[in-house]
C-alpha positions in Angstrom: -12.5 85.1 42.6 -13.0 85.6 38.9 -16.0 87.5 37.5 -18.8 85.2 36.4 -22.0 86.5 34.7 -24.6 83.8 35.3 -27.4 85.4 33.4 -30.2 87.9 33.8 -31.6 87.3 37.2 -34.6 89.7 36.9 -36.2 92.8 35.4 -37.2 95.2 38.1 -40.7 96.5 37.5 -42.1 99.4 39.5 -45.8 99.0 39.9 -48.6 100.8 41.7 -50.1 97.6 43.1 -48.2 94.3 43.3 -51.3 92.2 44.3 -53.1 93.3 41.1 -50.4 92.9 38.5 -48.7 89.7 39.7 -51.8 87.5 38.9 -51.6 89.0 35.3 -47.9 88.1 35.0 -48.7 84.6 36.3 -51.5 84.1 33.8 -49.8 85.4 30.7 -46.0 84.9 31.2 -46.1 82.0 33.7 -43.8 83.7 36.3 -45.5 81.9 39.1 -42.6 80.8 41.4 -42.2 83.0 44.4 -38.6 83.1 45.3 -39.1 85.8 48.0 -41.4 88.5 49.2 -39.9 91.2 51.3 -41.3 94.4 52.8 -38.8 96.8 54.3 -37.0 100.1 53.9 -34.5 100.7 51.1 -31.8 102.7 53.0 -29.0 102.0 50.5 -30.9 103.5 47.5 -31.3 107.1 48.8 -29.0 108.3 46.0 -31.9 107.6 43.7 -34.9 108.3 46.0 -34.5 112.0 46.7 -32.0 111.4 49.6 -34.9 110.0 51.7 -35.3 106.4 53.0 -38.5 104.9 51.6 -40.4 101.8 52.3 -41.3 99.2 49.7 -42.4 95.7 49.0 -40.6 93.5 46.6 -41.6 90.1 45.1 -39.2 88.0 43.0 -41.0 85.7 40.7 -39.6 83.1 38.2 -40.9 80.8 35.5 -39.8 77.1 35.6 -39.6 77.2 31.8 -36.5 79.2 32.4 -35.4 82.8 31.8 -34.9 85.7 34.2 -37.6 86.6 36.6 -39.5 89.8 37.6 -38.7 91.8 40.7 -42.2 93.3 41.2 -41.5 96.5 43.3 -44.0 98.8 44.9 -43.5 101.9 47.2 -45.4 101.7 50.4 -44.3 105.1 51.8 -45.2 107.2 48.8 -47.2 106.9 45.6 -45.5 105.2 42.6 -45.1 108.0 40.1 -45.7 107.5 36.4 -43.8 109.4 33.7 -45.6 112.7 32.9 -45.0 112.3 29.2 -45.7 109.5 26.7 -42.6 107.3 26.3 -41.4 107.3 22.7 -39.2 105.1 20.6 -35.6 105.9 21.3 -36.1 107.4 24.8 -33.2 106.5 27.1 -33.6 103.6 29.4 -35.3 100.2 29.6 -37.8 100.6 26.8 -39.1 97.0 26.5 -38.6 93.7 28.3 -37.9 90.6 26.1 -40.0 87.5 27.0 -39.1 84.2 25.4 -41.7 82.0 23.8 -41.6 78.4 22.5 -43.8 79.5 19.6 -44.5 83.3 19.2 -47.3 82.5 16.7 -49.2 80.4 19.3 -48.5 82.9 22.0 -49.9 85.7 19.8 -53.0 83.6 19.2 -53.4 83.0 23.0 -53.0 86.7 23.8 -55.4 87.7 21.0 -58.0 85.3 22.3 -57.7 86.8 25.8 -57.9 90.3 24.4 -54.5 91.5 25.6 -53.2 94.9 24.4 -51.3 93.8 21.3 -49.2 96.7 20.0 -48.0 95.0 16.8 -49.0 92.1 14.6 -46.8 89.0 14.5 -43.7 90.1 12.6 -40.1 89.1 11.8 -37.1 90.7 13.4 -34.2 91.8 11.2 -32.7 88.4 11.9 -35.8 86.7 10.4 -37.3 85.4 13.7 -40.9 85.8 14.8 -41.8 88.4 17.4 -44.5 90.8 18.5 -45.1 93.6 21.0 -47.7 93.6 23.8 -48.4 95.9 26.8 -49.3 94.8 30.3 -52.2 96.5 32.2 -49.8 99.2 33.5 -48.7 100.1 30.0 -45.2 98.5 30.1 -44.0 97.2 26.8 -42.9 93.5 26.2 -41.3 92.0 23.2 -42.2 88.4 22.8 -39.4 86.6 21.0 -38.4 83.1 20.0 -36.6 81.5 22.9 -32.9 80.5 22.5 -32.9 78.0 25.4 -35.2 76.4 27.9 -35.0 74.9 31.4 -38.3 73.1 31.4 -41.8 72.9 29.9 -44.6 73.6 32.4 -47.3 73.4 29.7 -48.3 77.0 30.4 -51.0 77.9 27.7 -49.1 81.0 26.6 -46.0 78.9 25.9 -43.9 81.7 27.4 -40.9 81.6 29.7 -39.2 84.4 31.6 -37.0 87.4 30.8 -34.8 86.9 27.7 -33.2 90.3 27.6 -34.2 93.9 27.1 -34.7 96.6 24.5 -32.7 99.7 25.7 -32.8 103.2 24.3 -29.4 104.9 24.1 -28.1 108.2 22.8 -25.0 106.7 21.3 -24.5 103.0 20.6 -20.7 103.3 20.4 -20.5 104.7 23.9 -22.8 102.0 25.2 -21.0 99.0 23.7 -18.0 99.0 26.2 -20.5 98.1 28.9 -22.9 95.8 27.1 -20.3 94.1 24.9 -17.3 94.3 27.2 -18.3 94.1 30.8 -21.5 92.1 30.3 -20.2 89.8 27.6 -22.7 90.4 24.8 -19.9 90.2 22.4 -21.8 89.0 19.3 -23.5 91.5 17.0 -26.5 89.6 15.5 -27.7 92.6 13.4 -27.0 96.3 13.1 -29.6 98.0 10.9 -31.0 101.5 10.5 -34.6 101.9 9.3 -38.2 102.6 10.2 -39.3 99.3 11.5 -42.8 97.9 11.1 -42.9 96.6 14.7 -42.9 100.1 16.1 -45.5 101.7 13.8 -48.2 101.9 16.5 -45.9 103.4 19.2 -45.2 107.1 19.9 -42.5 108.3 17.4 -42.7 104.7 16.0 -42.4 105.8 12.4 -39.0 107.5 12.8 -35.8 105.9 11.6 -33.8 104.2 14.4 -30.6 102.2 14.5 -31.1 98.7 16.1 -28.2 96.6 17.3 -28.9 93.2 18.7 -26.2 91.8 21.0 -25.9 88.1 22.0 -23.3 86.4 24.2 -21.2 83.8 22.2 -20.1 82.1 25.4 -22.5 79.9 27.4 -23.3 81.4 30.8 -21.8 79.7 33.8 -22.6 79.7 37.5 -25.1 78.3 40.0 -28.3 79.5 38.3 -27.2 79.7 34.7 -29.1 76.6 33.6 -32.4 78.2 34.9 -31.7 81.8 33.7 -30.5 80.7 30.3 -29.3 82.8 27.3 -30.3 86.3 26.7 -30.0 89.3 24.3 -29.7 93.0 24.6 -31.1 95.2 21.8 -29.8 98.8 21.7 -32.0 101.4 20.0 -30.6 104.8 18.9 -33.0 107.4 17.4 -31.9 109.5 14.5 -33.9 112.3 16.1 -32.0 112.9 19.4 -33.7 116.2 20.0 -37.0 114.4 20.7 -35.6 111.8 23.1 -35.9 112.0 26.9 -34.8 109.9 29.8 -37.5 107.4 30.7 -36.9 108.1 34.5 -36.5 111.9 34.1 -37.5 113.6 37.3 -38.6 110.4 38.9 -37.2 108.0 41.5 -35.7 104.6 41.1 -38.6 102.2 41.9 -41.2 104.4 40.2 -43.6 103.1 37.5 -42.0 101.1 34.7 -38.8 99.0 34.2 -36.5 100.3 36.9 -33.4 98.1 36.5 -32.0 95.1 34.6 -30.4 92.8 37.2 -27.6 90.3 36.5 -26.9 87.3 38.7 -23.1 87.2 39.2 -20.3 85.6 41.1 -17.1 87.5 41.9 -18.4 90.9 42.9 -14.9 92.3 43.7 -13.5 91.4 40.3 -16.7 92.8 38.6 -16.2 96.0 40.5 -12.7 96.4 39.1 -13.8 95.6 35.6 -16.6 98.1 35.8 -14.3 100.8 37.1 -11.7 100.1 34.3 -14.5 100.4 31.7 -15.7 103.7 33.1 -18.8 102.4 34.9 -18.0 102.6 38.7 -20.4 101.2 41.2 -22.8 103.9 42.4 -24.4 101.6 45.1 -22.7 98.7 46.9 -24.4 96.9 49.8 -21.1 95.2 50.8 -21.1 91.8 52.5 -24.5 90.0 52.8 -27.6 92.1 52.4 -30.7 90.4 54.0 -33.8 90.2 51.7 -35.8 88.2 54.3 -35.9 84.8 52.6 -32.8 85.4 50.5 -29.5 87.2 50.9 -26.5 88.4 49.0 -24.5 91.4 47.9 -25.9 93.8 45.4 -24.5 96.8 43.5 -25.6 99.2 40.8 -23.9 101.0 37.9 -25.4 103.3 35.3 -24.9 103.0 31.5 -23.9 106.2 29.6 -27.5 107.5 29.7 -28.2 106.7 33.3 -30.0 103.4 32.9 -29.7 101.3 36.0 -28.0 98.0 35.9 -28.0 95.9 39.0 -25.7 93.0 40.0 -26.6 90.5 42.6 -24.1 88.0 44.1 -26.5 85.5 45.7 -25.3 84.0 49.0 -28.5 82.4 50.3 -31.6 81.4 48.4 -34.7 79.4 49.4 -35.1 76.1 47.5 -37.9 74.5 49.5 -39.3 77.0 51.9 -41.9 74.7 53.4 -39.0 72.5 54.8 -36.7 75.4 55.6 -34.3 74.3 52.9 -31.9 77.0 51.7 -28.7 76.9 49.7 -25.5 78.6 50.9 -23.7 79.5 47.7 -20.6 80.9 49.4 -19.5 77.3 49.9 -19.9 76.2 46.2 -17.8 76.5 43.1 -18.8 79.8 41.5 -18.5 78.4 37.9 -20.5 75.3 38.6 -24.2 74.9 37.8 -26.5 73.7 40.6 -27.9 70.3 39.8 -31.1 70.5 37.7 -33.1 68.4 40.2 -32.2 70.9 42.9 -33.4 73.9 40.8 -36.6 72.0 39.9 -37.5 71.9 43.6 -38.1 75.6 43.4 -41.2 74.7 41.4 -42.8 73.6 44.7 -43.0 77.3 45.6 -45.5 77.9 42.8 -48.4 80.4 43.4 -51.6 79.6 41.5 
C-alpha cells in the first residue's frame, strides 16, 4: 500500500488534570467531540518513560469545524512534570500549537472579553495574515491563525477550529527540511525570514533574531479523514543564539507537561516506515498490527526529528462514529485514498460534550 498522509490527527498535550483543562479547550477552541477516552498502561513507550511502564488517561477531542484534535494526556501513576526552566523562543521542540480561526480579529475580541492570557496583540504574519498568541491555563502557547479550509461551522462564539499545524523550534532548519518537506509533504515554502518579530516580544528571549520558515503542503491531503482534518502548516524557528537554546523536554518524560507530540493520521504504515528510514528518521516505537485504544484501534509509531521532537503516526483501523448505537467504521476494508462521506463524518458530532 502506498503512503498517504491524511492530515494532522492531533496535538498531544500533557496536562496535570484532564478534567480541569478540557472544559477550557471546549469553551475557547470548540474541541468538544469526544472520539475516545482511554485509561490504561503505556507499555510501548518505556523508551521515553524511564524504562518503566506508567499508567495514563488519554482523551481525544475534535472540533466539527475541522482541523486536528487534541489528545489530552495525563499520567495517573506519577506526577506530570513541568519544565524546570522557562521555555524561550527557539527552544527545541513543539513550541506553539496553531489553531485556525474564521476571523482572528473576532477571536481576539472574544478572548479579550473573557480575559484570556493574550501574549501578543493582533498582528500580521510575514505572509500578511492576521494572527495572535495566547496561553492556556497551563501556560501552553497557541498561535491563532487564519484558517485555510473548513469542514463545518458550528457557530462557536470563538470562531475557532482545531489544530492547523505547529511552531517547532529547531537547531538547524536545513537538517529538519528532509523530514518536514520530504517525508511529511510540506513542500511549499511560504516565507523564509530572519528578524526580531513583534509577535514574540513578550515571550522569554522574544526580542532576539530568529529565522522563521513557514511550510505548507501544495497537494491536497487524501484519505478517510482528510476532509475533517483539513490543510495545515509547519513553522520552523531557528534561533541565531544557539547557546541559549535547550530541548523543551530536557530531562523529562514523554507525556509530561506541554506539547508532547504532533500526530499525523496516515495510511500505508509499511511504506511510511521505509520512507522514514530512507530519509534518516527510523521508527523508534512501532505498535505493530492493531493497538487497542478502548473505543478506537490502529497501528501507531514514532520518529524523532533531528532535535528529538516526537512525531507520531497513526494508521486508524477502527473508530467510533456513533457510540450510542455501537456504530464503528472498519477502515481496513476501505480505499486508503478515498475520503469518508461527509455525512458519515458529521455523525461524529453526536458525540459532543457540553
